All heavy atoms as a GROMACS GRO file, in nm:
protein
  617
    1MET      N    1   0.083  -0.117   0.000
    1MET     CA    2   0.000   0.000   0.000
    1MET      C    3   0.088   0.124   0.000
    1MET      O    4   0.162   0.147   0.094
    1MET     CB    5  -0.089   0.002   0.124
    1MET     CG    6  -0.185  -0.114   0.131
    1MET     SD    7  -0.316  -0.079   0.018
    1MET     CE    8  -0.454  -0.134   0.104
    2GLY      N    9   0.082   0.200  -0.103
    2GLY     CA   10   0.159   0.323  -0.110
    2GLY      C   11   0.241   0.328  -0.236
    2GLY      O   12   0.258   0.229  -0.306
    3PRO      N   13   0.295   0.446  -0.266
    3PRO     CA   14   0.372   0.464  -0.388
    3PRO      C   15   0.495   0.374  -0.391
    3PRO      O   16   0.567   0.362  -0.293
    3PRO     CB   17   0.414   0.612  -0.383
    3PRO     CG   18   0.326   0.676  -0.282
    3PRO     CD   19   0.282   0.568  -0.188
    4GLY      N   20   0.516   0.308  -0.503
    4GLY     CA   21   0.634   0.224  -0.520
    4GLY      C   22   0.628   0.088  -0.453
    4GLY      O   23   0.722   0.011  -0.460
    5LYS      N   24   0.518   0.059  -0.385
    5LYS     CA   25   0.505  -0.071  -0.318
    5LYS      C   26   0.417  -0.162  -0.401
    5LYS      O   27   0.326  -0.116  -0.470
    5LYS     CB   28   0.446  -0.052  -0.179
    5LYS     CG   29   0.536   0.031  -0.090
    5LYS     CD   30   0.501   0.013   0.053
    5LYS     CE   31   0.601   0.093   0.135
    5LYS     NZ   32   0.594   0.064   0.273
    6PRO      N   33   0.442  -0.292  -0.395
    6PRO     CA   34   0.360  -0.384  -0.474
    6PRO      C   35   0.216  -0.386  -0.423
    6PRO      O   36   0.190  -0.363  -0.304
    6PRO     CB   37   0.427  -0.519  -0.452
    6PRO     CG   38   0.510  -0.504  -0.330
    6PRO     CD   39   0.544  -0.360  -0.318
    7THR      N   40   0.124  -0.410  -0.513
    7THR     CA   41  -0.017  -0.417  -0.473
    7THR      C   42  -0.045  -0.550  -0.405
    7THR      O   43   0.025  -0.649  -0.426
    7THR     CB   44  -0.110  -0.403  -0.596
    7THR    OG1   45  -0.082  -0.509  -0.687
    7THR    CG2   46  -0.091  -0.269  -0.663
    8ARG      N   47  -0.147  -0.549  -0.320
    8ARG     CA   48  -0.189  -0.672  -0.254
    8ARG      C   49  -0.339  -0.664  -0.234
    8ARG      O   50  -0.399  -0.557  -0.234
    8ARG     CB   51  -0.116  -0.691  -0.123
    8ARG     CG   52  -0.140  -0.582  -0.023
    8ARG     CD   53  -0.055  -0.600   0.101
    8ARG     NE   54  -0.072  -0.485   0.186
    8ARG     CZ   55  -0.099  -0.492   0.314
    8ARG    NH1   56  -0.110  -0.609   0.372
    8ARG    NH2   57  -0.114  -0.385   0.385
    9THR      N   58  -0.400  -0.778  -0.217
    9THR     CA   59  -0.544  -0.785  -0.195
    9THR      C   60  -0.575  -0.762  -0.048
    9THR      O   61  -0.514  -0.824   0.039
    9THR     CB   62  -0.597  -0.924  -0.238
    9THR    OG1   63  -0.564  -0.943  -0.377
    9THR    CG2   64  -0.747  -0.931  -0.221
   10VAL      N   65  -0.667  -0.669  -0.022
   10VAL     CA   66  -0.708  -0.637   0.114
   10VAL      C   67  -0.860  -0.638   0.119
   10VAL      O   68  -0.926  -0.581   0.033
   10VAL     CB   69  -0.656  -0.496   0.154
   10VAL    CG1   70  -0.704  -0.459   0.293
   10VAL    CG2   71  -0.504  -0.492   0.148
   11ASP      N   72  -0.915  -0.703   0.220
   11ASP     CA   73  -1.059  -0.705   0.240
   11ASP      C   74  -1.099  -0.575   0.310
   11ASP      O   75  -1.067  -0.555   0.428
   11ASP     CB   76  -1.098  -0.826   0.324
   11ASP     CG   77  -1.249  -0.839   0.341
   11ASP    OD1   78  -1.324  -0.758   0.282
   11ASP    OD2   79  -1.292  -0.930   0.414
   12LEU      N   80  -1.167  -0.486   0.240
   12LEU     CA   81  -1.204  -0.356   0.294
   12LEU      C   82  -1.333  -0.361   0.376
   12LEU      O   83  -1.364  -0.267   0.449
   12LEU     CB   84  -1.222  -0.255   0.181
   12LEU     CG   85  -1.100  -0.228   0.094
   12LEU    CD1   86  -1.135  -0.129  -0.016
   12LEU    CD2   87  -0.985  -0.177   0.178
   13ARG      N   88  -1.408  -0.468   0.367
   13ARG     CA   89  -1.539  -0.475   0.432
   13ARG      C   90  -1.536  -0.444   0.582
   13ARG      O   91  -1.622  -0.371   0.630
   13ARG     CB   92  -1.606  -0.609   0.404
   13ARG     CG   93  -1.646  -0.622   0.257
   13ARG     CD   94  -1.699  -0.757   0.226
   13ARG     NE   95  -1.589  -0.854   0.240
   13ARG     CZ   96  -1.600  -0.981   0.215
   13ARG    NH1   97  -1.715  -1.032   0.177
   13ARG    NH2   98  -1.496  -1.061   0.228
   14PRO      N   99  -1.438  -0.494   0.659
   14PRO     CA  100  -1.438  -0.460   0.802
   14PRO      C  101  -1.411  -0.311   0.829
   14PRO      O  102  -1.438  -0.262   0.938
   14PRO     CB  103  -1.324  -0.544   0.860
   14PRO     CG  104  -1.297  -0.650   0.760
   14PRO     CD  105  -1.336  -0.593   0.627
   15LEU      N  106  -1.361  -0.240   0.729
   15LEU     CA  107  -1.327  -0.099   0.746
   15LEU      C  108  -1.440  -0.006   0.705
   15LEU      O  109  -1.429   0.115   0.717
   15LEU     CB  110  -1.200  -0.067   0.666
   15LEU     CG  111  -1.080  -0.157   0.698
   15LEU    CD1  112  -0.965  -0.127   0.603
   15LEU    CD2  113  -1.038  -0.143   0.842
   16ILE      N  114  -1.550  -0.063   0.655
   16ILE     CA  115  -1.665   0.015   0.610
   16ILE      C  116  -1.782  -0.011   0.703
   16ILE      O  117  -1.828  -0.124   0.713
   16ILE     CB  118  -1.704  -0.021   0.465
   16ILE    CG1  119  -1.585   0.000   0.371
   16ILE    CG2  120  -1.826   0.059   0.421
   16ILE    CD1  121  -1.605  -0.059   0.233
   17GLU      N  122  -1.827   0.093   0.771
   17GLU     CA  123  -1.943   0.077   0.859
   17GLU      C  124  -2.072   0.084   0.777
   17GLU      O  125  -2.157  -0.003   0.787
   17GLU     CB  126  -1.942   0.183   0.968
   17GLU     CG  127  -2.048   0.160   1.072
   17GLU     CD  128  -2.031   0.250   1.192
   17GLU    OE1  129  -1.917   0.269   1.238
   17GLU    OE2  130  -2.133   0.302   1.238
   18THR      N  131  -2.084   0.189   0.696
   18THR     CA  132  -2.198   0.200   0.606
   18THR      C  133  -2.154   0.270   0.478
   18THR      O  134  -2.059   0.347   0.476
   18THR     CB  135  -2.314   0.283   0.667
   18THR    OG1  136  -2.268   0.415   0.693
   18THR    CG2  137  -2.368   0.221   0.793
   19ILE      N  138  -2.227   0.240   0.372
   19ILE     CA  139  -2.208   0.311   0.245
   19ILE      C  140  -2.346   0.317   0.180
   19ILE      O  141  -2.414   0.215   0.169
   19ILE     CB  142  -2.102   0.245   0.155
   19ILE    CG1  143  -2.075   0.330   0.034
   19ILE    CG2  144  -2.139   0.104   0.119
   19ILE    CD1  145  -1.948   0.294  -0.040
   20GLU      N  146  -2.390   0.436   0.146
   20GLU     CA  147  -2.524   0.456   0.092
   20GLU      C  148  -2.517   0.553  -0.026
   20GLU      O  149  -2.434   0.642  -0.029
   20GLU     CB  150  -2.616   0.516   0.198
   20GLU     CG  151  -2.631   0.430   0.321
   20GLU     CD  152  -2.706   0.498   0.433
   20GLU    OE1  153  -2.741   0.619   0.419
   20GLU    OE2  154  -2.729   0.434   0.536
   21PHE      N  155  -2.610   0.536  -0.119
   21PHE     CA  156  -2.622   0.628  -0.231
   21PHE      C  157  -2.767   0.669  -0.243
   21PHE      O  158  -2.856   0.584  -0.251
   21PHE     CB  159  -2.575   0.562  -0.361
   21PHE     CG  160  -2.580   0.656  -0.479
   21PHE    CD1  161  -2.484   0.754  -0.493
   21PHE    CD2  162  -2.681   0.647  -0.572
   21PHE    CE1  163  -2.488   0.842  -0.600
   21PHE    CE2  164  -2.686   0.734  -0.679
   21PHE     CZ  165  -2.589   0.832  -0.694
   22GLY      N  166  -2.792   0.799  -0.242
   22GLY     CA  167  -2.928   0.849  -0.257
   22GLY      C  168  -2.925   0.996  -0.292
   22GLY      O  169  -2.841   1.071  -0.245
   23ASP      N  170  -3.019   1.039  -0.376
   23ASP     CA  171  -3.028   1.178  -0.420
   23ASP      C  172  -2.896   1.228  -0.479
   23ASP      O  173  -2.857   1.342  -0.460
   23ASP     CB  174  -3.071   1.269  -0.305
   23ASP     CG  175  -3.211   1.238  -0.254
   23ASP    OD1  176  -3.294   1.195  -0.337
   23ASP    OD2  177  -3.236   1.254  -0.134
   24GLY      N  178  -2.824   1.140  -0.548
   24GLY     CA  179  -2.700   1.179  -0.613
   24GLY      C  180  -2.582   1.197  -0.519
   24GLY      O  181  -2.480   1.252  -0.558
   25VAL      N  182  -2.596   1.150  -0.394
   25VAL     CA  183  -2.490   1.166  -0.296
   25VAL      C  184  -2.447   1.029  -0.243
   25VAL      O  185  -2.531   0.949  -0.202
   25VAL     CB  186  -2.537   1.255  -0.178
   25VAL    CG1  187  -2.431   1.264  -0.070
   25VAL    CG2  188  -2.575   1.393  -0.227
   26LEU      N  189  -2.318   1.004  -0.245
   26LEU     CA  190  -2.261   0.882  -0.187
   26LEU      C  191  -2.214   0.916  -0.047
   26LEU      O  192  -2.134   1.008  -0.028
   26LEU     CB  193  -2.142   0.834  -0.272
   26LEU     CG  194  -2.072   0.709  -0.223
   26LEU    CD1  195  -2.164   0.588  -0.234
   26LEU    CD2  196  -1.944   0.686  -0.302
   27THR      N  197  -2.267   0.845   0.051
   27THR     CA  198  -2.231   0.869   0.191
   27THR      C  199  -2.160   0.747   0.244
   27THR      O  200  -2.208   0.634   0.229
   27THR     CB  201  -2.357   0.897   0.275
   27THR    OG1  202  -2.427   1.006   0.218
   27THR    CG2  203  -2.321   0.928   0.418
   28MET      N  204  -2.043   0.768   0.307
   28MET     CA  205  -1.964   0.658   0.363
   28MET      C  206  -1.936   0.686   0.509
   28MET      O  207  -1.909   0.799   0.546
   28MET     CB  208  -1.828   0.647   0.296
   28MET     CG  209  -1.820   0.659   0.152
   28MET     SD  210  -1.646   0.655   0.101
   28MET     CE  211  -1.653   0.773  -0.030
   29ARG      N  212  -1.942   0.583   0.588
   29ARG     CA  213  -1.897   0.591   0.727
   29ARG      C  214  -1.790   0.483   0.739
   29ARG      O  215  -1.819   0.363   0.726
   29ARG     CB  216  -2.010   0.564   0.824
   29ARG     CG  217  -1.968   0.581   0.970
   29ARG     CD  218  -2.084   0.566   1.064
   29ARG     NE  219  -2.180   0.673   1.045
   29ARG     CZ  220  -2.191   0.778   1.126
   29ARG    NH1  221  -2.113   0.789   1.230
   29ARG    NH2  222  -2.282   0.870   1.103
   30LEU      N  223  -1.666   0.527   0.758
   30LEU     CA  224  -1.552   0.437   0.757
   30LEU      C  225  -1.499   0.416   0.898
   30LEU      O  226  -1.518   0.501   0.985
   30LEU     CB  227  -1.442   0.493   0.666
   30LEU     CG  228  -1.487   0.528   0.524
   30LEU    CD1  229  -1.375   0.592   0.447
   30LEU    CD2  230  -1.539   0.405   0.453
   31ARG      N  231  -1.432   0.305   0.919
   31ARG     CA  232  -1.379   0.270   1.050
   31ARG      C  233  -1.227   0.272   1.050
   31ARG      O  234  -1.164   0.254   0.947
   31ARG     CB  235  -1.422   0.128   1.090
   31ARG     CG  236  -1.566   0.113   1.115
   31ARG     CD  237  -1.593  -0.028   1.157
   31ARG     NE  238  -1.732  -0.040   1.197
   31ARG     CZ  239  -1.794  -0.154   1.206
   31ARG    NH1  240  -1.732  -0.266   1.181
   31ARG    NH2  241  -1.919  -0.158   1.244
   32PHE      N  242  -1.173   0.290   1.167
   32PHE     CA  243  -1.030   0.277   1.192
   32PHE      C  244  -1.018   0.157   1.285
   32PHE      O  245  -1.063   0.160   1.399
   32PHE     CB  246  -0.980   0.405   1.261
   32PHE     CG  247  -0.831   0.410   1.276
   32PHE    CD1  248  -0.752   0.454   1.172
   32PHE    CD2  249  -0.770   0.372   1.393
   32PHE    CE1  250  -0.615   0.461   1.184
   32PHE    CE2  251  -0.633   0.378   1.407
   32PHE     CZ  252  -0.556   0.423   1.303
   33VAL      N  253  -0.965   0.046   1.233
   33VAL     CA  254  -0.961  -0.080   1.308
   33VAL      C  255  -0.817  -0.129   1.317
   33VAL      O  256  -0.754  -0.153   1.213
   33VAL     CB  257  -1.048  -0.188   1.239
   33VAL    CG1  258  -1.043  -0.318   1.315
   33VAL    CG2  259  -1.192  -0.139   1.224
   34GLU      N  260  -0.768  -0.145   1.439
   34GLU     CA  261  -0.634  -0.201   1.462
   34GLU      C  262  -0.528  -0.136   1.373
   34GLU      O  263  -0.456  -0.203   1.300
   34GLU     CB  264  -0.636  -0.352   1.442
   34GLU     CG  265  -0.727  -0.424   1.539
   34GLU     CD  266  -0.735  -0.573   1.512
   34GLU    OE1  267  -0.670  -0.623   1.418
   34GLU    OE2  268  -0.808  -0.640   1.587
   35GLN      N  269  -0.524  -0.004   1.377
   35GLN     CA  270  -0.426   0.075   1.301
   35GLN      C  271  -0.446   0.068   1.150
   35GLN      O  272  -0.355   0.098   1.074
   35GLN     CB  273  -0.281   0.032   1.336
   35GLN     CG  274  -0.248   0.042   1.482
   35GLN     CD  275  -0.252   0.184   1.532
   35GLN    OE1  276  -0.207   0.276   1.465
   35GLN    NE2  277  -0.307   0.206   1.649
   36ARG      N  278  -0.565   0.026   1.105
   36ARG     CA  279  -0.592   0.018   0.961
   36ARG      C  280  -0.718   0.097   0.929
   36ARG      O  281  -0.812   0.101   1.007
   36ARG     CB  282  -0.614  -0.128   0.920
   36ARG     CG  283  -0.491  -0.212   0.938
   36ARG     CD  284  -0.513  -0.360   0.908
   36ARG     NE  285  -0.611  -0.387   0.806
   36ARG     CZ  286  -0.712  -0.473   0.823
   36ARG    NH1  287  -0.728  -0.538   0.935
   36ARG    NH2  288  -0.797  -0.494   0.727
   37THR      N  289  -0.719   0.157   0.813
   37THR     CA  290  -0.836   0.227   0.764
   37THR      C  291  -0.831   0.228   0.611
   37THR      O  292  -0.735   0.180   0.551
   37THR     CB  293  -0.843   0.371   0.820
   37THR    OG1  294  -0.971   0.426   0.790
   37THR    CG2  295  -0.733   0.460   0.765
   38VAL      N  296  -0.934   0.279   0.550
   38VAL     CA  297  -0.937   0.294   0.405
   38VAL      C  298  -0.960   0.442   0.376
   38VAL      O  299  -1.040   0.508   0.442
   38VAL     CB  300  -1.046   0.205   0.341
   38VAL    CG1  301  -1.183   0.238   0.392
   38VAL    CG2  302  -1.042   0.213   0.190
   39ARG      N  303  -0.889   0.493   0.281
   39ARG     CA  304  -0.908   0.633   0.240
   39ARG      C  305  -1.033   0.640   0.152
   39ARG      O  306  -1.056   0.551   0.070
   39ARG     CB  307  -0.788   0.682   0.161
   39ARG     CG  308  -0.662   0.695   0.244
   39ARG     CD  309  -0.546   0.744   0.155
   39ARG     NE  310  -0.425   0.751   0.229
   39ARG     CZ  311  -0.330   0.656   0.228
   39ARG    NH1  312  -0.346   0.548   0.155
   39ARG    NH2  313  -0.221   0.671   0.300
   40PRO      N  314  -1.110   0.748   0.166
   40PRO     CA  315  -1.229   0.761   0.080
   40PRO      C  316  -1.196   0.749  -0.069
   40PRO      O  317  -1.271   0.686  -0.144
   40PRO     CB  318  -1.282   0.900   0.115
   40PRO     CG  319  -1.237   0.921   0.256
   40PRO     CD  320  -1.101   0.855   0.264
   41ALA      N  321  -1.086   0.806  -0.113
   41ALA     CA  322  -1.048   0.798  -0.254
   41ALA      C  323  -1.020   0.653  -0.295
   41ALA      O  324  -1.051   0.612  -0.407
   41ALA     CB  325  -0.928   0.886  -0.283
   42GLU      N  326  -0.961   0.575  -0.206
   42GLU     CA  327  -0.936   0.433  -0.235
   42GLU      C  328  -1.068   0.357  -0.251
   42GLU      O  329  -1.082   0.272  -0.338
   42GLU     CB  330  -0.854   0.369  -0.123
   42GLU     CG  331  -0.713   0.420  -0.114
   42GLU     CD  332  -0.641   0.373   0.011
   42GLU    OE1  333  -0.706   0.347   0.114
   42GLU    OE2  334  -0.517   0.362   0.003
   43LEU      N  335  -1.164   0.391  -0.168
   43LEU     CA  336  -1.295   0.327  -0.178
   43LEU      C  337  -1.365   0.364  -0.308
   43LEU      O  338  -1.426   0.279  -0.372
   43LEU     CB  339  -1.381   0.363  -0.057
   43LEU     CG  340  -1.511   0.287  -0.044
   43LEU    CD1  341  -1.492   0.136  -0.052
   43LEU    CD2  342  -1.580   0.324   0.085
   44LEU      N  343  -1.352   0.491  -0.349
   44LEU     CA  344  -1.409   0.531  -0.478
   44LEU      C  345  -1.352   0.445  -0.590
   44LEU      O  346  -1.426   0.396  -0.676
   44LEU     CB  347  -1.378   0.678  -0.507
   44LEU     CG  348  -1.454   0.784  -0.429
   44LEU    CD1  349  -1.404   0.922  -0.469
   44LEU    CD2  350  -1.603   0.772  -0.451
   45THR      N  351  -1.221   0.425  -0.588
   45THR     CA  352  -1.155   0.345  -0.690
   45THR      C  353  -1.208   0.202  -0.689
   45THR      O  354  -1.236   0.144  -0.794
   45THR     CB  355  -1.002   0.346  -0.670
   45THR    OG1  356  -0.957   0.481  -0.678
   45THR    CG2  357  -0.931   0.262  -0.774
   46GLU      N  358  -1.224   0.144  -0.570
   46GLU     CA  359  -1.274   0.008  -0.560
   46GLU      C  360  -1.418  -0.004  -0.608
   46GLU      O  361  -1.461  -0.110  -0.652
   46GLU     CB  362  -1.263  -0.043  -0.416
   46GLU     CG  363  -1.120  -0.068  -0.372
   46GLU     CD  364  -1.048  -0.167  -0.462
   46GLU    OE1  365  -1.105  -0.274  -0.493
   46GLU    OE2  366  -0.934  -0.138  -0.501
   47LEU      N  367  -1.493   0.105  -0.601
   47LEU     CA  368  -1.631   0.107  -0.650
   47LEU      C  369  -1.638   0.131  -0.801
   47LEU      O  370  -1.746   0.135  -0.858
   47LEU     CB  371  -1.711   0.215  -0.578
   47LEU     CG  372  -1.737   0.189  -0.430
   47LEU    CD1  373  -1.798   0.312  -0.365
   47LEU    CD2  374  -1.827   0.068  -0.411
   48GLY      N  375  -1.522   0.148  -0.863
   48GLY     CA  376  -1.518   0.170  -1.007
   48GLY      C  377  -1.535   0.316  -1.047
   48GLY      O  378  -1.562   0.346  -1.163
   49LEU      N  379  -1.520   0.406  -0.950
   49LEU     CA  380  -1.529   0.549  -0.978
   49LEU      C  381  -1.389   0.608  -0.981
   49LEU      O  382  -1.308   0.577  -0.894
   49LEU     CB  383  -1.612   0.619  -0.870
   49LEU     CG  384  -1.755   0.568  -0.854
   49LEU    CD1  385  -1.818   0.624  -0.729
   49LEU    CD2  386  -1.838   0.604  -0.976
   50ALA      N  387  -1.361   0.690  -1.078
   50ALA     CA  388  -1.228   0.748  -1.091
   50ALA      C  389  -1.204   0.850  -0.980
   50ALA      O  390  -1.272   0.953  -0.975
   50ALA     CB  391  -1.212   0.813  -1.228
   51ALA      N  392  -1.108   0.822  -0.892
   51ALA     CA  393  -1.077   0.913  -0.782
   51ALA      C  394  -1.033   1.049  -0.835
   51ALA      O  395  -1.062   1.152  -0.774
   51ALA     CB  396  -0.971   0.852  -0.691
   52GLU      N  397  -0.965   1.051  -0.950
   52GLU     CA  398  -0.920   1.178  -1.008
   52GLU      C  399  -1.040   1.264  -1.050
   52GLU      O  400  -1.034   1.386  -1.047
   52GLU     CB  401  -0.834   1.158  -1.133
   52GLU     CG  402  -0.726   1.055  -1.131
   52GLU     CD  403  -0.778   0.912  -1.146
   52GLU    OE1  404  -0.847   0.878  -1.245
   52GLU    OE2  405  -0.748   0.834  -1.057
   53LYS      N  406  -1.148   1.199  -1.090
   53LYS     CA  407  -1.265   1.271  -1.137
   53LYS      C  408  -1.356   1.314  -1.022
   53LYS      O  409  -1.416   1.421  -1.027
   53LYS     CB  410  -1.344   1.182  -1.234
   53LYS     CG  411  -1.463   1.250  -1.296
   53LYS     CD  412  -1.528   1.162  -1.400
   53LYS     CE  413  -1.648   1.232  -1.462
   53LYS     NZ  414  -1.712   1.151  -1.565
   54TYR      N  415  -1.366   1.232  -0.917
   54TYR     CA  416  -1.461   1.259  -0.809
   54TYR      C  417  -1.395   1.295  -0.676
   54TYR      O  418  -1.462   1.344  -0.586
   54TYR     CB  419  -1.552   1.138  -0.788
   54TYR     CG  420  -1.634   1.105  -0.909
   54TYR    CD1  421  -1.603   0.998  -0.991
   54TYR    CD2  422  -1.745   1.183  -0.943
   54TYR    CE1  423  -1.678   0.968  -1.103
   54TYR    CE2  424  -1.821   1.154  -1.055
   54TYR     CZ  425  -1.787   1.047  -1.134
   54TYR     OH  426  -1.862   1.018  -1.246
   55GLY      N  427  -1.266   1.270  -0.662
   55GLY     CA  428  -1.197   1.293  -0.536
   55GLY      C  429  -1.208   1.434  -0.483
   55GLY      O  430  -1.218   1.457  -0.363
   56HIS      N  431  -1.209   1.533  -0.574
   56HIS     CA  432  -1.218   1.672  -0.529
   56HIS      C  433  -1.355   1.706  -0.471
   56HIS      O  434  -1.372   1.807  -0.406
   56HIS     CB  435  -1.184   1.768  -0.645
   56HIS     CG  436  -1.291   1.775  -0.749
   56HIS    ND1  437  -1.311   1.675  -0.841
   56HIS    CD2  438  -1.386   1.869  -0.773
   56HIS    CE1  439  -1.413   1.707  -0.918
   56HIS    NE2  440  -1.460   1.825  -0.880
   57LEU      N  441  -1.452   1.617  -0.490
   57LEU     CA  442  -1.586   1.639  -0.436
   57LEU      C  443  -1.603   1.580  -0.296
   57LEU      O  444  -1.706   1.602  -0.233
   57LEU     CB  445  -1.691   1.578  -0.530
   57LEU     CG  446  -1.695   1.638  -0.671
   57LEU    CD1  447  -1.788   1.556  -0.760
   57LEU    CD2  448  -1.739   1.782  -0.667
   58LEU      N  449  -1.502   1.507  -0.250
   58LEU     CA  450  -1.511   1.446  -0.117
   58LEU      C  451  -1.513   1.555  -0.010
   58LEU      O  452  -1.440   1.653  -0.017
   58LEU     CB  453  -1.391   1.355  -0.091
   58LEU     CG  454  -1.388   1.225  -0.170
   58LEU    CD1  455  -1.255   1.155  -0.148
   58LEU    CD2  456  -1.502   1.134  -0.132
   59ARG      N  457  -1.596   1.534   0.091
   59ARG     CA  458  -1.605   1.630   0.200
   59ARG      C  459  -1.628   1.553   0.330
   59ARG      O  460  -1.723   1.477   0.342
   59ARG     CB  461  -1.722   1.724   0.175
   59ARG     CG  462  -1.739   1.829   0.280
   59ARG     CD  463  -1.847   1.924   0.244
   59ARG     NE  464  -1.968   1.852   0.206
   59ARG     CZ  465  -2.090   1.900   0.218
   59ARG    NH1  466  -2.109   2.020   0.263
   59ARG    NH2  467  -2.193   1.828   0.183
   60ARG      N  468  -1.537   1.573   0.424
   60ARG     CA  469  -1.553   1.512   0.555
   60ARG      C  470  -1.650   1.600   0.634
   60ARG      O  471  -1.627   1.719   0.650
   60ARG     CB  472  -1.421   1.503   0.629
   60ARG     CG  473  -1.336   1.391   0.582
   60ARG     CD  474  -1.219   1.369   0.678
   60ARG     NE  475  -1.142   1.255   0.637
   60ARG     CZ  476  -1.035   1.260   0.560
   60ARG    NH1  477  -0.991   1.376   0.517
   60ARG    NH2  478  -0.972   1.151   0.526
   61VAL      N  479  -1.754   1.538   0.686
   61VAL     CA  480  -1.850   1.616   0.762
   61VAL      C  481  -1.847   1.583   0.911
   61VAL      O  482  -1.902   1.657   0.991
   61VAL     CB  483  -1.994   1.599   0.708
   61VAL    CG1  484  -2.005   1.656   0.568
   61VAL    CG2  485  -2.036   1.454   0.709
   62GLU      N  486  -1.780   1.474   0.945
   62GLU     CA  487  -1.772   1.439   1.086
   62GLU      C  488  -1.658   1.341   1.108
   62GLU      O  489  -1.638   1.250   1.028
   62GLU     CB  490  -1.904   1.373   1.130
   62GLU     CG  491  -1.909   1.336   1.275
   62GLU     CD  492  -2.043   1.274   1.313
   62GLU    OE1  493  -2.125   1.245   1.224
   62GLU    OE2  494  -2.064   1.255   1.432
   63VAL      N  495  -1.586   1.361   1.214
   63VAL     CA  496  -1.483   1.267   1.256
   63VAL      C  497  -1.509   1.237   1.402
   63VAL      O  498  -1.523   1.328   1.484
   63VAL     CB  499  -1.340   1.327   1.240
   63VAL    CG1  500  -1.236   1.231   1.294
   63VAL    CG2  501  -1.314   1.361   1.094
   64GLN      N  502  -1.522   1.108   1.435
   64GLN     CA  503  -1.545   1.067   1.573
   64GLN      C  504  -1.430   0.980   1.618
   64GLN      O  505  -1.385   0.893   1.544
   64GLN     CB  506  -1.674   0.986   1.586
   64GLN     CG  507  -1.798   1.063   1.563
   64GLN     CD  508  -1.922   0.977   1.579
   64GLN    OE1  509  -1.915   0.855   1.577
   64GLN    NE2  510  -2.035   1.042   1.595
   65TRP      N  511  -1.384   1.004   1.739
   65TRP     CA  512  -1.278   0.923   1.798
   65TRP      C  513  -1.338   0.847   1.915
   65TRP      O  514  -1.400   0.906   2.002
   65TRP     CB  515  -1.162   1.009   1.847
   65TRP     CG  516  -1.089   1.075   1.736
   65TRP    CD1  517  -1.106   1.203   1.693
   65TRP    CD2  518  -0.990   1.018   1.651
   65TRP    NE1  519  -1.022   1.229   1.587
   65TRP    CE2  520  -0.950   1.117   1.560
   65TRP    CE3  521  -0.932   0.893   1.643
   65TRP    CZ2  522  -0.855   1.094   1.462
   65TRP    CZ3  523  -0.836   0.871   1.546
   65TRP    CH2  524  -0.798   0.970   1.458
   66ASP      N  525  -1.320   0.719   1.917
   66ASP     CA  526  -1.364   0.637   2.029
   66ASP      C  527  -1.240   0.562   2.074
   66ASP      O  528  -1.211   0.453   2.026
   66ASP     CB  529  -1.473   0.541   1.984
   66ASP     CG  530  -1.527   0.457   2.099
   66ASP    OD1  531  -1.497   0.489   2.215
   66ASP    OD2  532  -1.596   0.359   2.072
   67SER      N  533  -1.166   0.623   2.163
   67SER     CA  534  -1.039   0.562   2.204
   67SER      C  535  -1.034   0.548   2.354
   67SER      O  536  -1.098   0.621   2.428
   67SER     CB  537  -0.921   0.646   2.155
   67SER     OG  538  -0.928   0.775   2.213
   68GLN      N  539  -0.956   0.453   2.397
   68GLN     CA  540  -0.932   0.433   2.539
   68GLN      C  541  -0.793   0.484   2.570
   68GLN      O  542  -0.697   0.448   2.502
   68GLN     CB  543  -0.943   0.286   2.575
   68GLN     CG  544  -1.082   0.230   2.557
   68GLN     CD  545  -1.088   0.083   2.591
   68GLN    OE1  546  -0.987   0.016   2.599
   68GLN    NE2  547  -1.209   0.034   2.612
   69ILE      N  548  -0.783   0.565   2.673
   69ILE     CA  549  -0.655   0.619   2.712
   69ILE      C  550  -0.599   0.531   2.823
   69ILE      O  551  -0.669   0.498   2.919
   69ILE     CB  552  -0.669   0.765   2.759
   69ILE    CG1  553  -0.724   0.849   2.643
   69ILE    CG2  554  -0.537   0.818   2.811
   69ILE    CD1  555  -0.757   0.990   2.681
   70ALA      N  556  -0.474   0.494   2.809
   70ALA     CA  557  -0.411   0.408   2.910
   70ALA      C  558  -0.407   0.482   3.043
   70ALA      O  559  -0.392   0.604   3.048
   70ALA     CB  560  -0.270   0.371   2.865
   71ASP      N  561  -0.421   0.406   3.151
   71ASP     CA  562  -0.411   0.466   3.283
   71ASP      C  563  -0.272   0.527   3.300
   71ASP      O  564  -0.172   0.462   3.276
   71ASP     CB  565  -0.434   0.361   3.391
   71ASP     CG  566  -0.580   0.315   3.393
   71ASP    OD1  567  -0.667   0.393   3.354
   71ASP    OD2  568  -0.604   0.200   3.435
   72ALA      N  569  -0.270   0.650   3.340
   72ALA     CA  570  -0.144   0.720   3.361
   72ALA      C  571  -0.151   0.790   3.496
   72ALA      O  572  -0.259   0.830   3.540
   72ALA     CB  573  -0.121   0.821   3.250
   73PRO      N  574  -0.037   0.803   3.561
   73PRO     CA  575  -0.038   0.876   3.689
   73PRO      C  576  -0.085   1.019   3.668
   73PRO      O  577  -0.054   1.081   3.567
   73PRO     CB  578   0.106   0.872   3.735
   73PRO     CG  579   0.180   0.786   3.640
   73PRO     CD  580   0.094   0.759   3.521
   74THR      N  581  -0.163   1.069   3.762
   74THR     CA  582  -0.207   1.207   3.754
   74THR      C  583  -0.103   1.296   3.822
   74THR      O  584  -0.023   1.249   3.903
   74THR     CB  585  -0.344   1.226   3.821
   74THR    OG1  586  -0.334   1.181   3.958
   74THR    CG2  587  -0.451   1.146   3.749
   75ALA      N  588  -0.108   1.422   3.789
   75ALA     CA  589  -0.011   1.517   3.847
   75ALA      C  590  -0.020   1.515   3.998
   75ALA      O  591  -0.128   1.517   4.055
   75ALA     CB  592  -0.038   1.657   3.794
   76GLY      N  593   0.094   1.504   4.063
   76GLY     CA  594   0.098   1.506   4.208
   76GLY      C  595   0.076   1.372   4.276
   76GLY      O  596   0.081   1.361   4.397
   77SER      N  597   0.048   1.267   4.197
   77SER     CA  598   0.029   1.136   4.259
   77SER      C  599   0.158   1.058   4.261
   77SER      O  600   0.248   1.081   4.182
   77SER     CB  601  -0.080   1.057   4.184
   77SER     OG  602  -0.034   1.024   4.054
   78ASP      N  603   0.168   0.964   4.352
   78ASP     CA  604   0.287   0.880   4.360
   78ASP      C  605   0.282   0.775   4.252
   78ASP      O  606   0.178   0.716   4.226
   78ASP     CB  607   0.294   0.810   4.497
   78ASP     CG  608   0.323   0.909   4.610
   78ASP    OD1  609   0.390   1.010   4.582
   78ASP    OD2  610   0.277   0.885   4.722
   79PRO      N  611   0.395   0.748   4.185
   79PRO     CA  612   0.398   0.647   4.076
   79PRO      C  613   0.379   0.508   4.130
   79PRO      O  614   0.394   0.471   4.235
   79PRO     CB  615   0.533   0.663   4.012
   79PRO     CG  616   0.613   0.760   4.093
   79PRO     CD  617   0.521   0.818   4.197
   0.00000   0.00000   0.00000
């Protein structure tokens, strides 16, 4: 994955939460799973749409983070 690297087959389905098309708008909700994600332009390509033609129309409308922060000592507490 990336410039100059050989291509490989990757199952994108676990990285896609939803994908819908209606009223001329393609809506995607993508996941970040175990340090892996799919770029919207990559998904366009996999759907048979030219990323060069439609990529400039992509617009992120929401980003949600659901992360767990490791327990860390708080200021002034004993380690």
